[in-house]
VOLUM-960804 format. One record per residue (C-alpha): z, y, x. Coordinates in nm, 2 decimals. Example, Ala and Ser with C-alpha at 12.3 -4.5 7.8 and 13.67 -1.06 7.14 Angstrom:
// residues 2
<atom><pz>0.78</pz><py>-0.45</py><px>1.23</px></atom>
<atom><pz>0.71</pz><py>-0.11</py><px>1.37</px></atom>
// end
This chain:
// residues 80
<atom><pz>-0.03</pz><py>0.00</py><px>0.00</px></atom>
<atom><pz>0.09</pz><py>0.20</py><px>0.33</px></atom>
<atom><pz>-0.22</pz><py>0.13</py><px>0.50</px></atom>
<atom><pz>-0.44</pz><py>0.44</py><px>0.45</px></atom>
<atom><pz>-0.45</pz><py>0.79</py><px>0.72</px></atom>
<atom><pz>-0.10</pz><py>1.01</py><px>0.62</px></atom>
<atom><pz>-0.33</pz><py>1.25</py><px>0.44</px></atom>
<atom><pz>-0.39</pz><py>0.96</py><px>0.16</px></atom>
<atom><pz>0.03</pz><py>0.90</py><px>0.18</px></atom>
<atom><pz>0.27</pz><py>1.12</py><px>-0.08</px></atom>
<atom><pz>0.67</pz><py>1.06</py><px>-0.03</px></atom>
<atom><pz>0.65</pz><py>0.90</py><px>-0.37</px></atom>
<atom><pz>0.40</pz><py>0.63</py><px>-0.26</px></atom>
<atom><pz>0.69</pz><py>0.59</py><px>0.06</px></atom>
<atom><pz>0.95</pz><py>0.63</py><px>-0.19</px></atom>
<atom><pz>0.76</pz><py>0.39</py><px>-0.44</px></atom>
<atom><pz>0.76</pz><py>0.10</py><px>-0.18</px></atom>
<atom><pz>1.07</pz><py>0.17</py><px>-0.10</px></atom>
<atom><pz>1.13</pz><py>0.03</py><px>-0.46</px></atom>
<atom><pz>1.22</pz><py>0.37</py><px>-0.60</px></atom>
<atom><pz>1.52</pz><py>0.38</py><px>-0.41</px></atom>
<atom><pz>1.87</pz><py>0.58</py><px>-0.61</px></atom>
<atom><pz>1.78</pz><py>0.94</py><px>-0.51</px></atom>
<atom><pz>2.20</pz><py>1.06</py><px>-0.59</px></atom>
<atom><pz>2.51</pz><py>0.92</py><px>-0.53</px></atom>
<atom><pz>2.70</pz><py>1.10</py><px>-0.85</px></atom>
<atom><pz>2.84</pz><py>0.85</py><px>-1.10</px></atom>
<atom><pz>3.05</pz><py>0.84</py><px>-1.36</px></atom>
<atom><pz>3.39</pz><py>0.71</py><px>-1.31</px></atom>
<atom><pz>3.36</pz><py>0.55</py><px>-1.70</px></atom>
<atom><pz>3.08</pz><py>0.44</py><px>-1.91</px></atom>
<atom><pz>3.30</pz><py>0.50</py><px>-2.21</px></atom>
<atom><pz>3.57</pz><py>0.79</py><px>-2.14</px></atom>
<atom><pz>3.78</pz><py>0.83</py><px>-2.46</px></atom>
<atom><pz>3.80</pz><py>1.21</py><px>-2.39</px></atom>
<atom><pz>3.57</pz><py>1.40</py><px>-2.58</px></atom>
<atom><pz>3.54</pz><py>1.58</py><px>-2.29</px></atom>
<atom><pz>3.50</pz><py>1.33</py><px>-2.03</px></atom>
<atom><pz>3.13</pz><py>1.21</py><px>-2.28</px></atom>
<atom><pz>3.03</pz><py>1.55</py><px>-2.32</px></atom>
<atom><pz>3.07</pz><py>1.59</py><px>-1.91</px></atom>
<atom><pz>2.90</pz><py>1.27</py><px>-1.81</px></atom>
<atom><pz>2.57</pz><py>1.29</py><px>-2.09</px></atom>
<atom><pz>2.54</pz><py>1.64</py><px>-1.92</px></atom>
<atom><pz>2.57</pz><py>1.49</py><px>-1.59</px></atom>
<atom><pz>2.32</pz><py>1.19</py><px>-1.71</px></atom>
<atom><pz>2.05</pz><py>1.49</py><px>-1.83</px></atom>
<atom><pz>2.14</pz><py>1.71</py><px>-1.51</px></atom>
<atom><pz>2.06</pz><py>1.38</py><px>-1.28</px></atom>
<atom><pz>1.71</pz><py>1.27</py><px>-1.49</px></atom>
<atom><pz>1.62</pz><py>1.61</py><px>-1.46</px></atom>
<atom><pz>1.66</pz><py>1.63</py><px>-1.10</px></atom>
<atom><pz>1.45</pz><py>1.33</py><px>-1.01</px></atom>
<atom><pz>1.18</pz><py>1.43</py><px>-1.23</px></atom>
<atom><pz>1.17</pz><py>1.73</py><px>-0.97</px></atom>
<atom><pz>1.21</pz><py>1.48</py><px>-0.71</px></atom>
<atom><pz>0.93</pz><py>1.28</py><px>-0.79</px></atom>
<atom><pz>0.69</pz><py>1.52</py><px>-0.92</px></atom>
<atom><pz>0.77</pz><py>1.70</py><px>-0.56</px></atom>
<atom><pz>0.75</pz><py>1.41</py><px>-0.37</px></atom>
<atom><pz>0.40</pz><py>1.31</py><px>-0.59</px></atom>
<atom><pz>0.27</pz><py>1.70</py><px>-0.41</px></atom>
<atom><pz>0.34</pz><py>1.62</py><px>-0.04</px></atom>
<atom><pz>0.13</pz><py>1.38</py><px>0.19</px></atom>
<atom><pz>0.26</pz><py>1.28</py><px>0.52</px></atom>
<atom><pz>0.05</pz><py>1.49</py><px>0.76</px></atom>
<atom><pz>0.20</pz><py>1.83</py><px>0.62</px></atom>
<atom><pz>0.56</pz><py>1.72</py><px>0.70</px></atom>
<atom><pz>0.68</pz><py>1.88</py><px>1.01</px></atom>
<atom><pz>0.80</pz><py>1.68</py><px>1.35</px></atom>
<atom><pz>1.16</pz><py>1.72</py><px>1.35</px></atom>
<atom><pz>1.25</pz><py>1.92</py><px>1.57</px></atom>
<atom><pz>1.39</pz><py>1.90</py><px>1.92</px></atom>
<atom><pz>1.75</pz><py>1.84</py><px>1.97</px></atom>
<atom><pz>1.86</pz><py>2.09</py><px>2.27</px></atom>
<atom><pz>2.09</pz><py>1.87</py><px>2.50</px></atom>
<atom><pz>2.43</pz><py>2.03</py><px>2.54</px></atom>
<atom><pz>2.57</pz><py>2.17</py><px>2.86</px></atom>
<atom><pz>2.81</pz><py>1.98</py><px>3.05</px></atom>
<atom><pz>2.98</pz><py>2.26</py><px>3.34</px></atom>
// end
């Protein structure tokens, strides 16, 4: 799937080749909390995380590997 030139491979291709791993490590502590406020917070978090994931996926589909800058070299520390 990824055996093509960098200008034809998107970050979405890489993400999907990796099995669409979880993008965020924020989870609800309880799926069915007794507290109404907690339920509302959990629902809002779930909606927000879904919207954030959709934005990531949309952006991933527009970025090809050839457009990514190379990592900047890490300067060596001076030891005096």
